Backbone bond lengths (Angstrom), bond angles and torsions (degrees), N, CA, C in turn:
res aa  C-N    CA-C-N  psi(-1)  N-CA   C-N-CA  omega(-1)  CA-C   N-CA-C  phi
1 M - - - 1.447 - - 1.527 108.48 -
2 Q 1.294 115.07 135.98 1.418 115.81 178.63 1.423 113.83 -117.37
3 V 1.390 115.51 150.72 1.485 123.62 -170.75 1.585 107.29 -70.17
4 K 1.323 117.54 -38.83 1.446 124.48 -177.58 1.621 109.45 -64.55
5 E 1.216 121.08 125.55 1.347 129.11 -178.74 1.572 116.22 80.96
6 S 1.322 115.70 -6.09 1.459 120.58 174.16 1.484 109.37 -68.12
7 V 1.365 113.84 152.89 1.452 126.15 179.95 1.561 103.11 -103.51
8 V 1.268 119.34 116.50 1.431 123.34 177.07 1.474 116.11 -118.15
9 V 1.405 119.18 123.44 1.527 121.31 175.42 1.447 108.61 -97.49
10 I 1.317 119.54 128.68 1.465 124.28 -179.09 1.583 109.07 -125.99
11 T 1.250 112.14 121.10 1.546 113.40 173.08 1.474 105.69 -100.61
12 G 1.379 111.02 156.82 1.583 115.13 -169.76 1.418 112.28 63.30
13 G 1.401 118.76 34.65 1.424 126.07 -176.67 1.412 112.81 -83.99
14 A 1.324 121.30 -3.39 1.569 120.39 -166.63 1.570 105.46 -89.96
15 N 1.187 123.45 -6.13 1.546 122.29 176.59 1.554 110.28 -163.16
16 G 1.324 111.59 173.76 1.522 119.83 177.15 1.411 117.63 50.13
17 I 1.361 120.42 -137.70 1.422 123.11 -177.49 1.473 115.36 -56.80
18 G 1.385 116.83 -40.69 1.520 122.40 -178.17 1.456 105.62 -61.13
19 E 1.261 121.90 -45.21 1.532 124.93 -174.00 1.540 108.29 -65.47
20 A 1.354 113.99 -44.77 1.438 118.13 -177.43 1.524 106.70 -65.84
21 V 1.272 124.93 -47.26 1.429 126.71 175.72 1.595 115.71 -55.45
22 A 1.328 112.41 -44.43 1.536 113.67 175.54 1.501 114.52 -64.18
23 K 1.373 110.52 -40.07 1.592 109.28 -179.11 1.453 115.27 -76.07
24 Y 1.350 118.79 -29.92 1.392 123.84 176.13 1.563 114.71 -64.90
25 L 1.391 111.29 -48.54 1.457 116.75 -179.36 1.522 109.82 -71.58
26 A 1.151 118.50 -34.88 1.522 122.47 172.56 1.584 111.42 -55.85
27 S 1.245 112.46 -43.67 1.496 123.37 -174.77 1.570 108.26 -67.30
28 E 1.399 112.83 -25.70 1.428 119.14 -175.44 1.649 107.36 -97.23
29 G 1.168 117.92 4.77 1.534 124.20 175.87 1.502 123.59 103.71
30 A 1.518 109.97 5.84 1.461 115.72 -176.59 1.591 105.94 -82.88
31 C 1.379 111.33 150.37 1.376 118.57 165.48 1.552 112.76 -85.35
32 V 1.328 120.17 127.19 1.358 119.20 -174.65 1.375 114.93 -118.18
33 V 1.370 118.67 138.28 1.478 120.55 169.46 1.444 114.10 -119.82
34 I 1.394 114.52 120.20 1.474 122.02 -168.18 1.563 106.55 -101.11
35 G 1.210 113.39 132.63 1.455 121.47 162.61 1.409 116.54 -122.48
36 D 1.397 117.06 139.10 1.453 122.87 177.47 1.479 112.76 -160.97
37 I 1.364 122.72 156.20 1.340 126.84 -179.47 1.477 112.86 -70.05
38 A 1.446 116.97 -20.65 1.450 123.55 -170.91 1.609 101.31 -98.65
39 E 1.349 116.04 93.07 1.535 124.64 -174.91 1.435 108.61 -52.40
40 K 1.344 115.09 -57.11 1.481 120.53 -174.67 1.496 116.81 -58.21
41 E 1.290 115.36 -31.20 1.542 119.90 179.53 1.481 107.09 -79.34
42 V 1.373 116.31 -34.13 1.508 114.95 179.78 1.367 111.78 -65.04
43 G 1.388 119.85 -37.55 1.482 123.31 178.11 1.545 110.74 -61.00
44 R 1.319 111.28 -43.11 1.495 120.80 -177.58 1.479 107.65 -59.45
45 V 1.329 119.93 -53.63 1.487 120.23 -177.94 1.375 113.73 -63.55
46 A 1.420 123.16 -36.65 1.417 126.94 -178.71 1.515 108.73 -66.33
47 S 1.422 115.74 -42.31 1.527 124.42 -174.50 1.554 102.46 -68.26
48 E 1.317 122.29 -40.84 1.562 123.62 -171.82 1.606 104.59 -68.91
49 I 1.308 116.63 -39.33 1.431 120.25 -178.90 1.594 108.65 -67.26
50 A 1.259 118.18 -47.01 1.432 124.07 172.51 1.565 117.56 -55.13
51 A 1.427 113.80 -39.73 1.337 120.52 178.45 1.518 111.51 -67.19
52 A 1.377 115.88 -29.74 1.497 123.99 -178.42 1.530 110.60 -82.36
53 G 1.370 114.86 -4.11 1.559 113.52 -177.56 1.362 114.34 103.00
54 G 1.496 121.48 4.49 1.393 120.46 -175.05 1.559 108.47 -102.48
55 R 1.321 109.83 176.21 1.567 120.96 -177.76 1.409 106.12 -108.09
56 A 1.361 121.50 120.96 1.444 122.20 174.33 1.547 111.79 -150.47
57 E 1.311 114.10 155.24 1.465 118.95 175.13 1.569 99.01 -132.57
58 G 1.353 109.87 145.80 1.453 118.75 179.17 1.516 114.24 -125.99
59 R 1.340 121.68 136.91 1.446 124.39 179.98 1.433 109.92 -143.33
60 K 1.351 114.05 146.42 1.511 122.37 174.80 1.512 106.17 -77.85
61 V 1.391 119.59 130.87 1.471 115.63 -177.65 1.531 101.93 -153.71
62 D 1.234 113.82 140.67 1.454 126.06 169.82 1.523 108.14 -101.11
63 V 1.341 117.27 112.58 1.397 118.53 -169.00 1.525 112.72 -73.96
64 T 1.239 117.25 -12.55 1.536 122.18 175.23 1.528 111.70 -79.24
65 K 1.349 119.02 -3.86 1.441 117.15 -175.51 1.538 105.44 -111.39
66 D 1.284 117.10 120.22 1.531 122.52 -179.21 1.675 109.56 -51.07
67 E 1.282 114.47 -56.43 1.324 118.19 -169.23 1.630 111.32 -63.09
68 E 1.260 117.66 -33.36 1.451 117.92 178.81 1.550 112.33 -74.48
69 V 1.329 119.91 -33.47 1.368 125.68 171.08 1.475 112.79 -64.04
70 A 1.337 117.56 -44.88 1.533 124.02 176.65 1.439 105.63 -61.80
71 S 1.255 125.29 -40.82 1.413 126.44 179.89 1.481 113.87 -66.33
72 L 1.308 115.08 -36.44 1.478 119.72 177.95 1.556 109.07 -65.99
73 M 1.240 116.78 -41.64 1.563 123.07 -178.59 1.619 107.31 -66.50
74 D 1.343 111.19 -42.95 1.550 113.41 -179.65 1.552 108.05 -66.15
75 A 1.274 118.45 -34.61 1.464 121.35 -174.71 1.724 103.98 -69.80
76 A 1.168 116.88 -39.31 1.545 119.95 176.97 1.551 109.92 -58.69
77 I 1.324 115.00 -43.91 1.402 116.80 -175.38 1.560 108.54 -75.34
78 S 1.357 114.25 -32.54 1.460 116.30 -179.27 1.516 112.15 -69.84
79 A 1.368 112.40 -35.25 1.480 116.67 178.97 1.541 117.46 -77.91
80 F 1.346 112.58 -36.62 1.426 116.76 -167.02 1.522 110.14 -128.28
81 G 1.396 125.83 -0.91 1.316 126.60 173.93 1.443 121.23 91.39
82 R 1.371 119.66 -19.21 1.388 125.65 -177.24 1.612 114.80 -162.14
83 I 1.251 117.44 -178.17 1.393 122.44 167.72 1.538 109.49 -135.74
84 N 1.400 116.38 132.29 1.397 122.34 -172.02 1.587 112.31 -118.40
85 A 1.357 111.86 -27.83 1.473 113.59 -178.35 1.552 104.33 -152.97
86 V 1.283 113.29 151.31 1.481 119.68 -179.84 1.584 104.90 -134.51
87 V 1.322 118.80 131.06 1.490 124.40 -175.48 1.604 103.39 -130.70
88 P 1.353 116.69 94.30 1.385 118.58 -179.92 1.670 116.53 -83.23
89 C 1.302 113.44 83.00 1.423 117.77 -173.41 1.503 112.25 -86.24
90 A 1.364 122.66 -7.12 1.384 128.38 -179.44 1.469 109.41 -55.17
91 G 1.413 119.46 122.23 1.431 120.03 179.57 1.450 110.90 -167.07
92 I 1.337 120.80 158.35 1.337 128.15 -177.47 1.555 107.51 -136.16
93 I 1.424 117.01 159.68 1.451 121.21 161.73 1.459 112.84 -128.93
94 R 1.380 117.22 143.98 1.411 126.39 173.82 1.447 108.07 -131.98
95 D 1.278 118.07 73.17 1.541 128.12 -171.44 1.521 109.43 -62.33
96 G 1.392 115.19 143.59 1.492 121.18 168.62 1.529 107.99 174.56
97 L 1.185 111.21 167.68 1.585 122.04 178.28 1.554 103.92 -84.87
98 V 1.404 113.65 143.23 1.480 116.74 169.69 1.413 111.84 -58.26
99 I 1.350 118.12 -49.50 1.486 126.03 177.20 1.450 108.89 -119.75
100 N 1.140 123.09 128.52 1.542 126.63 176.79 1.593 107.41 -122.51
101 T 1.294 115.14 131.54 1.521 116.38 -174.33 1.600 107.02 -121.63
102 D 1.346 107.95 158.83 1.429 112.49 175.99 1.461 110.49 -75.38
103 R 1.419 115.40 143.08 1.487 118.60 -174.68 1.437 110.06 -68.55
104 E 1.319 122.94 -30.10 1.457 124.65 -175.72 1.517 114.26 -89.32
105 T 1.226 119.47 -41.42 1.392 119.13 -177.73 1.516 117.98 -97.25
106 G 1.369 113.45 -19.96 1.487 117.16 177.19 1.516 108.02 83.19
107 K 1.279 119.79 -0.32 1.495 115.06 -178.97 1.407 111.65 -95.32
108 V 1.352 117.48 165.83 1.359 124.34 -164.90 1.537 102.88 -79.42
109 K 1.400 119.40 126.51 1.424 122.74 178.03 1.591 115.52 -106.73
110 K 1.344 116.09 -15.26 1.328 125.38 -168.72 1.617 113.01 -166.74
111 V 1.310 119.49 142.46 1.461 120.92 177.31 1.546 102.80 -131.35
112 M 1.371 112.78 161.58 1.379 118.61 167.64 1.472 108.42 -73.38
113 D 1.370 114.94 123.84 1.618 115.12 179.79 1.471 110.71 -82.85
114 T 1.272 113.77 162.76 1.437 121.55 -170.19 1.633 109.73 -63.91
115 A 1.497 114.61 -35.47 1.344 112.40 175.69 1.520 120.23 -67.49
116 Q 1.430 113.47 -28.05 1.438 118.72 174.21 1.620 107.63 -64.75
117 F 1.302 113.48 -41.70 1.520 112.32 -175.67 1.591 109.13 -76.06
118 R 1.378 118.80 -37.17 1.477 121.91 -177.91 1.539 112.54 -67.01
119 S 1.265 116.34 -39.16 1.481 122.93 -174.39 1.578 108.17 -58.92
120 V 1.358 115.04 -42.47 1.461 115.87 -177.67 1.575 114.98 -75.72
121 I 1.402 114.71 -32.35 1.459 125.14 175.80 1.556 105.41 -65.76
122 E 1.358 119.29 -44.40 1.423 128.40 -178.12 1.454 109.77 -54.07
123 V 1.392 119.22 -56.03 1.433 124.99 -175.92 1.453 112.28 -75.65
124 N 1.280 117.32 -55.69 1.473 120.32 -170.07 1.485 113.84 -73.54
125 L 1.375 116.42 -37.46 1.533 120.07 -175.54 1.661 111.99 -95.45
126 V 1.294 111.33 -59.21 1.426 118.63 -177.74 1.610 105.67 -65.36
127 G 1.289 118.68 -50.20 1.426 120.28 176.53 1.472 114.95 -52.49
128 S 1.272 122.93 -39.16 1.430 126.20 -177.98 1.691 104.74 -75.56
129 F 1.224 120.29 -40.88 1.448 125.35 172.59 1.527 108.54 -49.83
130 I 1.303 115.38 -64.45 1.506 120.14 177.16 1.562 111.00 -45.01
131 T 1.219 115.87 -57.89 1.515 125.85 -174.42 1.600 109.13 -51.28
132 L 1.324 111.97 -54.33 1.541 113.68 177.35 1.400 115.12 -69.62
133 R 1.333 122.84 -41.59 1.454 123.87 178.79 1.534 108.89 -58.57
134 E 1.301 125.09 -43.47 1.432 125.82 -173.63 1.466 108.02 -75.16
135 A 1.433 122.53 -35.91 1.290 119.46 178.75 1.616 111.12 -78.98
136 A 1.255 123.23 -29.27 1.443 124.40 177.24 1.508 113.71 -65.33
137 A 1.442 108.91 -40.22 1.488 111.11 178.37 1.469 112.43 -62.17
138 R 1.365 118.68 -37.80 1.530 117.25 -179.34 1.458 115.42 -80.09
139 M 1.428 116.66 -24.46 1.421 117.68 174.28 1.497 113.52 -70.49
140 V 1.389 111.89 -42.79 1.538 116.59 175.43 1.489 113.42 -53.46
141 D 1.437 111.84 -53.36 1.492 116.04 -178.80 1.428 114.20 -64.48
142 G 1.354 117.67 -31.89 1.468 120.51 -179.18 1.575 113.27 -81.88
143 G 1.434 114.08 -19.82 1.456 112.72 174.09 1.648 103.08 80.74
144 W 1.291 123.33 21.79 1.435 123.05 -172.42 1.552 107.37 -97.36
145 Q 1.342 115.56 132.78 1.366 128.27 176.60 1.504 111.00 -62.33
146 G 1.245 120.88 132.77 1.510 120.96 -179.90 1.562 118.36 -175.78
147 V 1.398 113.45 179.96 1.367 126.45 170.67 1.391 117.63 -125.32
148 L 1.354 112.84 137.11 1.457 119.72 169.86 1.580 104.75 -107.52
149 F 1.360 106.50 122.57 1.472 116.11 -179.84 1.539 110.86 -101.08
150 T 1.307 117.02 147.80 1.457 122.57 166.71 1.492 105.03 -115.67
151 I 1.433 115.49 140.54 1.380 121.70 170.48 1.515 115.82 -100.70
152 S 1.265 115.37 98.89 1.487 119.90 -176.07 1.603 108.48 -96.51
153 S 1.209 119.81 -148.49 1.541 116.88 -178.19 1.564 104.99 -160.65
154 V 1.346 119.10 161.18 1.442 123.19 170.32 1.709 104.77 -66.76
155 N 1.263 116.96 -16.38 1.487 118.72 176.83 1.451 111.34 -79.80
156 R 1.187 123.21 0.57 1.478 121.75 172.25 1.482 116.87 -64.54
157 V 1.377 110.48 -14.32 1.483 121.61 174.39 1.439 109.09 -70.31
158 G 1.321 119.22 -22.47 1.509 124.16 -171.56 1.475 113.24 115.20
159 Q 1.350 124.92 127.76 1.374 129.07 -178.66 1.430 113.26 -135.48
160 V 1.253 125.18 117.34 1.381 126.97 179.87 1.550 107.43 -52.52
161 G 1.381 119.65 132.43 1.393 125.73 175.54 1.476 110.62 86.13
162 Q 1.378 115.81 10.85 1.588 120.20 -176.72 1.483 107.05 -139.52
163 I 1.363 121.44 35.13 1.495 119.08 -179.69 1.623 110.66 -51.69
164 N 1.335 115.54 -38.58 1.378 114.98 -177.83 1.421 115.10 -73.55
165 Y 1.433 116.67 -45.04 1.426 121.45 -179.44 1.641 113.74 -63.24
166 S 1.407 103.84 -49.18 1.547 113.36 175.52 1.496 114.84 -54.13
167 S 1.238 120.40 -36.49 1.479 130.32 -175.78 1.509 108.51 -68.58
168 S 1.459 115.33 -45.87 1.355 120.84 -176.66 1.643 109.92 -72.79
169 K 1.290 114.65 -32.97 1.535 114.55 -176.37 1.428 108.12 -86.37
170 A 1.421 125.39 -24.92 1.458 122.25 164.72 1.440 115.33 -59.64
171 A 1.297 114.76 -44.37 1.443 121.56 -178.31 1.653 111.16 -59.38
172 V 1.403 114.56 -56.40 1.420 108.18 179.22 1.371 121.24 -76.76
173 G 1.393 114.61 -0.67 1.462 117.75 167.53 1.566 114.11 -76.99
174 M 1.371 115.22 -14.76 1.437 120.58 174.95 1.583 115.06 -88.93
175 W 1.376 113.45 -16.75 1.357 119.54 -165.80 1.697 110.79 -66.21
176 P 1.366 119.03 -38.68 1.418 115.13 179.52 1.492 119.96 -51.31
177 R 1.378 112.59 -36.18 1.394 113.44 179.03 1.564 114.12 -75.02
178 I 1.381 112.58 -26.08 1.522 115.19 -176.76 1.617 103.10 -81.73
179 F 1.277 124.99 -38.49 1.344 127.09 -175.29 1.634 107.36 -70.04
180 A 1.321 110.99 -43.28 1.542 112.61 177.34 1.480 114.16 -59.36
181 G 1.484 115.93 -39.23 1.327 124.79 -179.14 1.564 113.17 -66.88
182 E 1.378 114.44 -46.61 1.404 117.52 179.37 1.555 112.76 -63.77
183 F 1.422 110.18 -44.40 1.633 115.91 173.31 1.475 109.07 -54.08
184 H 1.252 120.34 -42.36 1.549 123.36 -169.66 1.699 99.30 -71.73
185 M 1.193 116.49 -42.66 1.507 113.64 179.15 1.543 115.01 -57.98
186 R 1.228 110.53 -37.93 1.618 118.94 -179.21 1.405 117.67 -89.59
187 N 1.387 116.43 4.27 1.442 124.00 -178.06 1.549 110.68 61.89
188 I 1.266 118.06 40.78 1.506 121.11 178.96 1.495 101.87 -102.12
189 R 1.318 118.89 106.54 1.495 127.40 -173.39 1.501 110.88 -102.88
190 N 1.315 124.64 -12.53 1.421 122.50 -165.73 1.542 111.10 -93.84
191 I 1.483 115.45 -6.77 1.404 114.76 -179.36 1.539 107.17 -119.34
192 R 1.231 114.77 132.88 1.555 123.06 168.67 1.560 106.16 -105.71
193 T 1.374 113.07 156.11 1.344 122.80 172.99 1.500 117.19 -123.91
194 V 1.316 122.73 125.53 1.451 119.39 -174.54 1.522 107.50 -137.63
195 G 1.265 117.69 137.79 1.489 123.26 176.43 1.628 110.75 -95.33
196 I 1.241 115.23 142.17 1.378 120.42 173.65 1.611 110.15 -113.20
197 A 1.322 126.49 116.21 1.451 122.30 178.92 1.553 109.29 -112.36
198 P 1.424 113.92 92.00 1.469 115.88 175.11 1.567 113.05 -65.43
199 G 1.400 108.44 152.85 1.467 115.05 170.33 1.630 108.70 -85.62
200 Y 1.236 111.33 -136.93 1.559 116.36 -175.10 1.602 101.84 -85.58
201 V 1.324 114.83 113.45 1.460 121.32 -177.23 1.455 111.44 -103.55
202 E 1.340 109.47 151.57 1.549 118.70 -171.92 1.543 108.73 -85.18
203 T 1.366 108.98 74.68 1.478 118.74 178.95 1.501 102.08 -110.48
204 P 1.436 116.85 160.70 1.492 125.96 178.52 1.566 110.15 -46.30
205 L 1.229 118.29 -41.52 1.435 120.06 -179.20 1.479 114.42 -58.68
206 L 1.353 116.51 -47.72 1.499 114.04 176.79 1.455 117.45 -79.34
207 K 1.347 112.59 -34.26 1.498 116.41 174.56 1.513 112.69 -59.91
208 G 1.246 121.69 -31.57 1.433 122.96 -175.93 1.574 113.67 -98.12
209 M 1.356 117.74 11.93 1.407 123.17 -176.94 1.646 103.18 -82.76
210 N 1.392 102.60 171.26 1.496 108.07 175.50 1.523 109.19 -58.52
211 Q 1.357 108.21 134.93 1.569 113.83 -176.00 1.475 114.83 -67.48
212 D 1.385 113.20 -31.13 1.489 116.49 -174.52 1.614 104.89 -70.96
213 A 1.262 121.26 -40.17 1.391 129.11 177.04 1.497 112.97 -64.00
214 L 1.475 115.24 -35.99 1.435 118.10 178.04 1.548 106.91 -70.87
215 T 1.317 116.23 -42.27 1.480 116.12 179.50 1.506 113.03 -60.05
216 A 1.331 119.73 -30.88 1.399 126.45 -179.28 1.477 107.88 -66.18
217 I 1.368 115.64 -47.61 1.427 126.64 179.52 1.518 110.06 -54.51
218 L 1.321 110.08 -52.05 1.546 118.78 -174.92 1.447 112.86 -63.68
219 S 1.352 120.97 -27.93 1.459 124.97 -178.89 1.536 111.99 -59.87
220 D 1.375 115.50 -23.40 1.476 118.44 178.98 1.480 111.66 -101.22
221 V 1.270 119.63 15.25 1.467 124.84 -179.09 1.540 110.19 -115.98
222 H 1.378 116.84 121.87 1.413 124.32 -168.82 1.451 111.71 -57.51
223 I 1.325 117.02 -43.81 1.488 121.73 -172.90 1.517 107.92 -82.95
224 A 1.366 118.18 -3.01 1.465 123.89 171.90 1.596 113.85 60.21
225 R 1.392 116.51 28.86 1.437 122.28 175.16 1.487 107.50 -155.22
226 L 1.393 109.51 163.82 1.493 113.84 175.80 1.520 111.74 -70.47
227 V 1.190 116.28 151.08 1.469 120.31 175.10 1.529 106.44 -71.06
228 R 1.365 117.00 139.18 1.425 128.56 -177.39 1.616 105.93 -80.64
229 P 1.370 121.31 132.32 1.427 117.54 170.69 1.501 117.81 -51.53
230 E 1.386 112.29 -33.92 1.516 113.34 177.26 1.494 114.57 -61.10
231 E 1.342 115.02 -28.90 1.517 122.23 176.72 1.489 115.53 -62.96
232 I 1.470 109.96 -38.89 1.477 112.09 168.62 1.512 114.61 -63.41
233 A 1.282 111.60 -44.25 1.480 114.09 178.70 1.535 113.54 -57.90
234 H 1.195 114.69 -44.80 1.499 115.71 173.03 1.504 116.37 -53.02
235 A 1.285 114.40 -43.77 1.493 123.84 178.54 1.377 108.70 -55.95
236 I 1.449 118.44 -48.93 1.460 121.86 -179.01 1.464 113.34 -59.99
237 A 1.399 119.48 -42.68 1.365 129.72 -178.94 1.518 104.68 -57.40
238 F 1.343 116.42 -53.28 1.490 125.78 -178.48 1.400 109.78 -52.07
239 V 1.348 118.52 -52.06 1.567 121.29 -179.10 1.441 110.92 -63.69
240 M 1.268 123.62 -39.69 1.597 127.23 178.67 1.542 103.57 -52.67
241 Q 1.354 120.93 -45.29 1.480 125.09 -173.20 1.558 115.39 -82.17
242 N 1.247 112.13 -18.13 1.594 114.55 -175.04 1.473 108.43 -111.53
243 E 1.398 118.55 98.20 1.432 126.37 -171.70 1.431 113.71 -72.28
244 A 1.371 119.69 -6.18 1.359 120.79 176.78 1.492 116.91 -85.29
245 I 1.439 119.64 -3.99 1.369 130.53 -174.33 1.581 100.98 -95.40
246 D 1.345 120.00 101.74 1.448 116.95 -175.98 1.659 100.65 -153.22
247 G 1.378 114.08 151.35 1.384 122.35 169.46 1.521 114.14 63.54
248 T 1.327 114.97 34.60 1.459 117.13 -168.76 1.570 104.50 -148.92
249 T 1.244 113.30 165.67 1.524 123.25 173.78 1.500 108.80 -122.06
250 L 1.382 113.06 125.86 1.446 121.91 177.22 1.471 113.74 -96.31
251 E 1.291 121.00 133.32 1.464 117.95 174.60 1.546 112.04 -100.20
252 I 1.306 114.69 131.23 1.542 120.52 -177.53 1.534 98.75 -122.58
253 T 1.363 118.32 87.88 1.329 122.71 -174.43 1.575 117.48 -123.83
254 G 1.295 117.64 -0.71 1.396 122.60 -177.55 1.598 115.08 69.11
255 G 1.365 111.34 17.16 1.498 114.84 -178.79 1.331 113.99 85.03
256 V 1.418 122.71 58.82 1.411 118.52 168.70 1.429 106.61 -70.17
257 T 1.381 113.05 129.61 1.608 119.45 -175.43 1.489 117.87 -104.69
258 Y 1.324 119.10 -28.12 1.392 120.40 179.88 1.543 113.13 -114.09
259 G 1.244 117.68 5.60 1.460 117.67 -174.59 1.444 109.67 90.34
260 P 1.429 114.13 159.34 1.485 115.89 -177.78 1.524 119.31 -72.56
261 R 1.301 115.05 138.87 1.410 119.57 176.36 1.490 113.91 -85.48
262 S 1.328 119.67 156.98 1.427 121.80 -179.39 1.540 105.82 -79.44
263 I 1.469 117.31 134.89 1.416 119.16 170.64 1.531 109.84 -115.17
264 A 1.296 112.36 8.72 1.495 119.54 174.42 1.474 110.61 -64.08
265 K 1.321 112.27 140.94 1.494 120.15 178.22 1.487 105.34 -100.43
């Protein structure tokens, strides 16, 4: 499978890792279809890709809505004739401790409310499920060769202050084996499933965080820097071209040596 002329659908493509993936794959000749809740930023990314000579379509989409995700997939097929890869980068964080106590009294002063937990699960987990389901159904019926990606995280091993986020990323980290097993049972040979689990990535969120906390994080990273979004994009392109990579999750962490530290306040 080649990146050039492939049709790739990317949710959460208006910033961060999703934007980097869209721009890199477009620069390698892929046709990219970008979906994101941030309509203005979707248009910006698609315009920048077009200005650089690439092919891109952008759409506002809420990944928790079945009909909007289905429409995004149909738009990709309408624009470019097929779907070859799907990268669900749409995700949110709503960090906090399950139980937070007062330092002086030791009594509970705050808890993570159900809405805070559910919002992350809804976007990161349910949104990814809808995205991959809608793509897979069309890829099977179309007989198109391709890859379904999941975007997990180094924090799938569990991070203090991120029970919601870590839960969502641990779950999608298991999906490639399940998808591959189900496809194998049904003799679906044209679609692979591969997870990508980034480490601490150079996104605006991390670059703008408390620098002392960032230094502490990097002290446990062998390459002593944040992973660049472009490095995640390169890994995705490599997986697309290497058909032996299937049913597994790859960690792109820069060598986290002692496990993730808590950055929760």
